C-alpha positions as CSV (number, residue, x, y, z in Angstrom):
1,X,186.8,102.6,99.3
2,X,185.7,99.7,101.5
3,X,184.9,102.4,103.6
4,X,182.4,104.0,101.5
5,X,180.4,101.0,100.3
6,X,177.5,99.5,101.9
7,X,178.0,96.9,104.2
8,X,175.9,93.5,103.6
9,X,172.8,92.8,105.2
10,X,173.5,91.4,108.4
11,X,177.1,92.6,108.6
12,X,178.7,95.5,110.6
13,X,179.8,98.3,108.2
14,X,183.3,99.3,108.2
15,X,184.5,102.5,110.4
16,X,184.6,105.4,108.8
17,X,188.3,106.6,107.9
18,X,190.1,109.1,109.9
19,X,190.1,111.9,106.9
20,X,186.6,111.5,106.6
21,X,186.3,112.0,110.2
22,X,188.4,114.9,110.2
23,X,186.5,116.5,107.2
24,X,183.4,116.2,109.4
25,X,184.5,117.7,112.7
26,X,186.6,120.6,110.6
27,X,183.0,121.2,109.2
28,X,181.4,121.6,112.4
29,X,183.8,124.0,113.7
30,X,183.5,126.5,110.7
31,X,179.7,126.2,111.1
32,X,178.6,125.0,114.5
33,X,174.8,125.5,114.1
34,X,173.3,121.7,114.3
35,X,171.7,122.1,110.8
36,X,175.1,122.6,109.0
37,X,176.5,119.4,111.2
38,X,174.0,117.1,109.9
39,X,173.8,118.5,106.5
40,X,177.9,117.3,106.3
41,X,176.9,113.9,107.7
42,X,177.1,111.3,104.6
43,X,173.9,109.2,105.5
44,X,174.0,107.0,102.6
45,X,176.9,105.0,104.8
46,X,175.2,102.6,107.2
47,X,176.5,102.9,111.2
48,X,179.2,100.6,111.9
49,X,176.7,98.8,114.5
50,X,175.2,95.4,114.4
51,X,171.7,95.3,113.0
52,X,169.3,95.1,115.8
53,X,166.0,95.0,114.6
54,X,164.8,93.1,111.7
55,X,161.9,93.1,109.5
56,X,159.2,90.5,110.8
57,X,156.6,88.6,108.9
58,X,154.1,91.6,108.8
59,X,157.2,94.3,107.7
60,X,155.1,94.7,104.5
61,X,151.4,93.8,105.7
62,X,149.0,97.0,104.6
63,X,145.6,95.8,105.9
64,X,143.0,97.4,103.9
65,X,140.1,99.7,105.5
66,X,137.3,98.1,106.0
67,X,134.4,98.6,103.3
68,X,131.9,101.4,103.9
69,X,128.9,99.7,104.8
70,X,126.0,99.8,102.1
71,X,123.6,102.6,102.9
72,X,119.9,102.6,102.0
73,X,118.9,106.3,102.0
74,X,120.7,107.7,105.1
75,X,121.2,104.2,107.2
76,X,122.5,100.9,106.6
77,X,120.7,98.0,106.9
78,X,121.7,97.3,110.5
79,X,120.4,101.0,111.4
80,X,116.9,100.5,109.6
81,X,116.6,97.2,111.6
82,X,117.3,98.4,114.5
83,X,115.2,101.9,113.6
84,X,112.1,99.5,112.5
85,X,112.3,97.1,115.5
86,X,112.5,100.6,118.3
87,X,110.2,102.2,116.2
88,X,107.3,99.1,116.3
89,X,108.3,98.8,120.2
90,X,107.3,102.2,120.5
91,X,103.9,102.5,118.1
92,X,102.7,98.9,119.7
93,X,103.2,100.8,123.5
94,X,101.7,103.8,122.1
95,X,98.4,101.9,120.7
96,X,98.4,99.9,124.0
97,X,98.3,102.7,125.6
98,X,95.6,104.4,123.6
99,X,93.2,101.3,123.7
100,X,93.3,101.6,127.2
101,X,92.9,105.0,127.8
102,X,90.2,104.8,125.1
103,X,88.5,101.8,127.1
104,X,88.5,103.8,130.2
105,X,86.9,106.9,128.7
106,X,84.1,105.1,127.3
107,X,83.2,103.6,130.6
108,X,82.2,106.5,131.9
109,X,78.4,107.2,132.1
110,X,78.7,110.4,129.4
111,X,80.3,108.7,127.2
112,X,78.3,105.2,127.5
113,X,75.4,108.1,126.9
114,X,77.1,109.4,124.1
115,X,77.5,105.6,122.1
116,X,73.7,105.4,122.7
117,X,72.9,108.5,121.1
118,X,75.6,108.1,118.4
119,X,76.2,104.2,117.7
120,X,78.5,104.8,114.8
121,X,76.0,105.3,112.2
122,X,72.7,107.0,111.2
123,X,69.8,106.2,109.1
124,X,70.1,106.6,105.7
125,X,67.3,108.6,103.5
126,X,63.8,107.0,102.9
127,X,64.2,105.3,99.6
128,X,67.9,104.5,99.5
129,X,68.4,101.3,98.2
130,X,69.3,98.2,100.3
131,X,72.3,95.5,99.2
132,X,74.8,95.9,96.4
133,X,73.9,95.3,92.3
134,X,76.1,93.0,90.5
135,X,77.7,96.0,88.4
136,X,78.8,97.4,91.9
137,X,81.1,94.0,92.4
138,X,82.5,93.9,88.7
139,X,84.0,97.7,89.4
140,X,85.0,96.9,92.5
141,X,87.2,94.2,91.1
142,X,88.1,96.3,88.2
143,X,88.7,99.5,90.4
144,X,91.0,97.0,92.3
145,X,92.7,95.3,89.0
146,X,93.7,98.7,87.7
147,X,94.9,100.3,91.1
148,X,97.4,97.7,91.5
149,X,98.7,97.7,88.2
150,X,98.9,101.7,88.3
151,X,100.5,101.7,91.6
152,X,103.0,99.0,90.6
153,X,103.9,100.8,87.2
154,X,104.1,104.4,88.7
155,X,106.8,103.1,91.3
156,X,108.6,101.6,88.8
157,X,108.6,104.6,86.5
158,X,109.8,106.8,89.6
159,X,112.5,104.6,90.0
160,X,113.5,103.5,86.8
161,X,116.5,105.7,85.6
162,X,117.6,103.5,82.3
163,X,114.3,102.3,80.4
164,X,115.2,99.5,77.8
165,X,112.2,100.1,76.0
166,X,110.1,103.3,74.5
167,X,106.8,104.3,72.5
168,X,106.3,107.2,70.4
169,X,103.0,108.0,68.9
170,X,102.4,107.5,65.0
171,X,103.4,110.8,63.6
172,X,105.2,112.3,66.2
173,X,108.4,110.8,66.8
174,X,109.7,114.1,68.9
175,X,107.4,112.7,71.6
176,X,109.4,109.5,72.9
177,X,108.4,107.9,76.8
178,X,109.3,104.8,78.0
179,X,107.3,102.0,77.7
180,X,106.1,101.2,81.3
181,X,105.1,105.2,81.1
182,X,102.8,104.5,78.3
183,X,101.1,101.5,80.1
184,X,101.0,103.6,83.0
185,X,99.1,106.2,80.9
186,X,97.3,103.7,79.6
187,X,96.2,102.1,82.7
188,X,95.2,105.6,83.9
189,X,92.9,106.4,81.2
190,X,90.8,102.8,81.8
191,X,91.0,103.6,85.4
192,X,89.4,107.2,85.0
193,X,86.9,105.4,82.2
194,X,85.8,102.9,85.2
195,X,85.6,105.5,87.7
196,X,83.8,107.9,85.5
197,X,81.1,104.7,84.5
198,X,81.3,104.1,88.7
199,X,80.0,107.7,89.5
200,X,77.0,107.6,87.0
201,X,75.9,104.6,88.1
202,X,76.0,105.9,91.7
203,X,74.1,108.4,91.1
204,X,71.4,106.6,88.6
205,X,70.9,103.7,91.2
206,X,70.7,106.5,94.2
207,X,73.8,104.4,95.7
208,X,75.4,107.8,96.1
209,X,73.3,107.8,99.3
210,X,75.3,105.2,101.0
211,X,79.1,106.8,100.2
212,X,77.9,110.2,100.5
213,X,76.9,112.1,103.8
214,X,73.0,113.5,103.8
215,X,72.9,114.1,107.8
216,X,75.3,116.3,110.1
217,X,74.9,113.2,112.2
218,X,77.8,111.7,110.3
219,X,80.0,113.8,112.3
220,X,79.7,112.5,115.9
221,X,78.7,109.1,114.5
222,X,82.0,109.3,113.0
223,X,83.9,109.9,116.3
224,X,82.1,107.3,118.0
225,X,83.0,104.7,115.5
226,X,87.0,106.1,115.8
227,X,86.9,105.7,119.3
228,X,84.9,102.0,119.3
229,X,87.7,100.8,116.7
230,X,90.7,102.4,118.8
231,X,88.9,100.7,121.9
232,X,88.9,97.0,120.1
233,X,85.2,96.9,120.5
234,X,84.5,97.5,116.5
235,X,81.1,98.7,115.2
236,X,78.9,95.8,113.9
237,X,76.9,97.3,111.6
238,X,75.7,95.4,108.3
239,X,77.4,96.4,105.2
240,X,74.7,95.0,103.3
241,X,72.2,97.7,104.6
242,X,74.0,100.7,105.7
243,X,78.6,101.6,106.6
244,X,79.2,103.1,109.6
245,X,79.8,106.6,109.7
246,X,83.5,106.6,109.3
247,X,83.5,104.3,106.2
248,X,81.2,106.5,104.4
249,X,83.3,109.7,105.0
250,X,86.5,107.3,103.9
251,X,84.8,105.9,100.8
252,X,83.3,109.5,99.9
253,X,86.9,111.0,100.5
254,X,87.9,108.3,98.1
255,X,85.7,108.4,95.4
256,X,85.3,112.3,95.0
257,X,88.4,113.6,96.6
258,X,91.5,111.4,96.3
259,X,90.4,109.9,92.9
260,X,89.8,113.4,90.9
261,X,93.1,114.6,92.4
262,X,95.2,111.5,91.2
263,X,93.7,111.9,87.7
264,X,94.2,115.7,87.7
265,X,97.6,115.4,88.5
266,X,98.1,112.6,86.3
267,X,96.9,114.4,83.3
268,X,99.2,117.3,84.2
269,X,102.2,115.3,83.9
270,X,101.1,113.2,81.0
271,X,101.5,113.6,77.2
272,X,98.2,114.5,76.7
273,X,98.4,118.0,78.6
274,X,99.3,120.6,75.8
275,X,102.9,121.8,75.9
276,X,102.6,125.3,74.5
277,X,99.5,126.5,76.4
278,X,101.9,128.9,78.2
279,X,99.0,131.0,80.4
280,X,97.5,127.4,81.0
281,X,101.2,126.0,82.5
282,X,101.8,129.1,84.6
283,X,98.3,128.7,86.4
284,X,98.8,124.7,86.8
285,X,102.9,124.3,87.0
286,X,103.7,120.7,86.8
287,X,105.9,120.6,89.4
288,X,102.5,121.2,91.7
289,X,101.4,118.2,90.0
290,X,104.1,116.2,90.8
291,X,104.5,117.4,94.3
292,X,101.1,116.0,94.6
293,X,100.6,113.2,92.7
294,X,103.1,111.0,94.5
295,X,101.2,111.8,98.0
296,X,97.7,110.8,96.5
297,X,98.9,107.4,95.3
298,X,100.4,107.0,99.3
299,X,97.1,107.6,100.3
300,X,95.7,105.1,98.2
301,X,98.0,102.4,99.3
302,X,97.1,103.0,103.0
303,X,93.5,103.2,102.2
304,X,93.7,100.1,100.3
305,X,95.6,98.0,103.1
306,X,92.9,99.4,106.3
307,X,90.1,98.5,103.7
308,X,91.4,95.1,103.2
309,X,92.0,94.5,107.1
310,X,89.2,95.7,107.6
311,X,87.1,93.4,105.5
312,X,88.9,90.4,106.8
313,X,88.5,91.0,110.6
314,X,84.9,92.0,110.8
315,X,83.4,89.1,109.0
316,X,85.6,88.0,106.2
317,X,83.1,85.4,104.4
318,X,80.1,88.0,104.8
319,X,82.0,91.1,103.4
320,X,83.2,89.3,100.6
321,X,80.2,87.9,99.6
322,X,78.9,91.6,99.6
323,X,81.6,93.0,97.6
324,X,82.3,90.0,95.3
325,X,79.0,87.8,95.0
326,X,76.7,90.7,95.4
327,X,75.0,88.2,98.0
328,X,73.7,89.4,101.2
329,X,70.8,89.7,104.0
330,X,69.4,92.4,106.5
331,X,70.1,89.3,108.7
332,X,74.0,90.1,109.5
333,X,74.5,86.2,109.8
334,X,72.6,84.7,107.0
335,X,75.7,84.5,104.5
336,X,78.4,84.4,107.7
337,X,79.6,80.8,106.3
338,X,78.9,81.1,102.7
339,X,82.1,81.0,100.8
340,X,81.1,82.0,97.6
341,X,82.6,85.4,97.7
342,X,86.0,83.9,99.1
343,X,86.3,82.0,96.0
344,X,85.7,85.0,93.7
345,X,88.3,86.9,95.5
346,X,90.6,84.1,95.1
347,X,90.0,84.0,91.1
348,X,90.2,87.7,91.4
349,X,93.5,87.7,93.0
350,X,94.8,84.8,90.6
351,X,93.8,87.4,87.6
352,X,95.9,90.2,89.2
353,X,98.8,88.2,89.9
354,X,99.3,87.4,86.2
355,X,99.0,90.5,85.1
356,X,101.4,92.1,87.6
357,X,104.4,89.4,86.1
358,X,103.1,89.7,82.7
359,X,103.6,93.3,83.0
360,X,106.9,93.8,81.2
361,X,108.5,95.0,77.9
362,X,108.1,91.4,76.4
363,X,104.4,91.3,76.5
364,X,103.9,95.2,76.4
365,X,105.6,95.9,73.7
366,X,102.8,93.7,71.1
367,X,100.0,95.6,72.6
368,X,102.0,98.9,72.2
369,X,102.8,98.5,69.0
370,X,99.0,98.7,68.6
371,X,98.9,102.5,69.2
372,X,102.4,103.6,68.2
373,X,106.0,102.6,67.6
374,X,108.0,100.7,70.2
375,X,111.6,100.9,70.0
376,X,114.7,100.1,72.0
377,X,117.2,103.0,73.5
């Protein structure tokens, strides 16, 4: 009927007929509850009134929720930036307070006597060598070269979830490792060989006396050196003749503690470790090696950073001549203006940078094939 047909858009609907109205009234009277009244109403018929609300241009617009900000670990990039800024300001303030406090402390009469008694270094034993032989400079370069690549490949192995190339030993196709891991382990072997040669030459030439404490005076002198570094009035020893006690402890710990720990944990995680040695694996679980290997690498990173910073800020040209050109004198000013060691450092950095760039499957695959089989995924 005309009464039940929907009204055209924008036009009032026709009023309900008397019969329909009477039917609704009768149903409500028979069951007066609100639910019953609502159930009897035909809601498909529009109300007979002029429409007063019309859809606007945004009626069908549904804005998308803003995307979640990209996170690096637990924080977003903005949060990390704020953390770094606030943390940097806090560290800078704490460092300034430490410098002022230590400078005040060293101004006291008792501390002045302490510095006179323990200037930061003690005399080496009779017969201790003076200066650095050429082999020590070459060993230093090889060590830096290998350490940089070991750290690079170690981080790549840790973060590479889907390697693109693999290496297997000839006659042992069951054990497959990524090409990056193979290169990392090959570098480890070279670094270990270089370290063994280094230690043998240290003891054969007497250079060990420069990096292993020979007197208990090393402890108060190391404390003196720490205070001098914090006060920014740094020790002025001549490294060609002697290290300060803090350097001696740091170098000794790096050579005879950190390096062996890196080697022992690395071997445990490598393919060189026997897999079927049940008792040995229980005595030295691989989880222990994994838990220790990464912190040891972080120690080397921090050591290298501090070492390079001090070399460059305590007489860069003189120190670089000692380390790279094996040139020096008991007179600390003798090579202060000599650039030989600096240019040798530049050449070594070029070689290291080239090796860093070349350490990729395209270059490594032909080398790895000399020792095994290389395949793609």
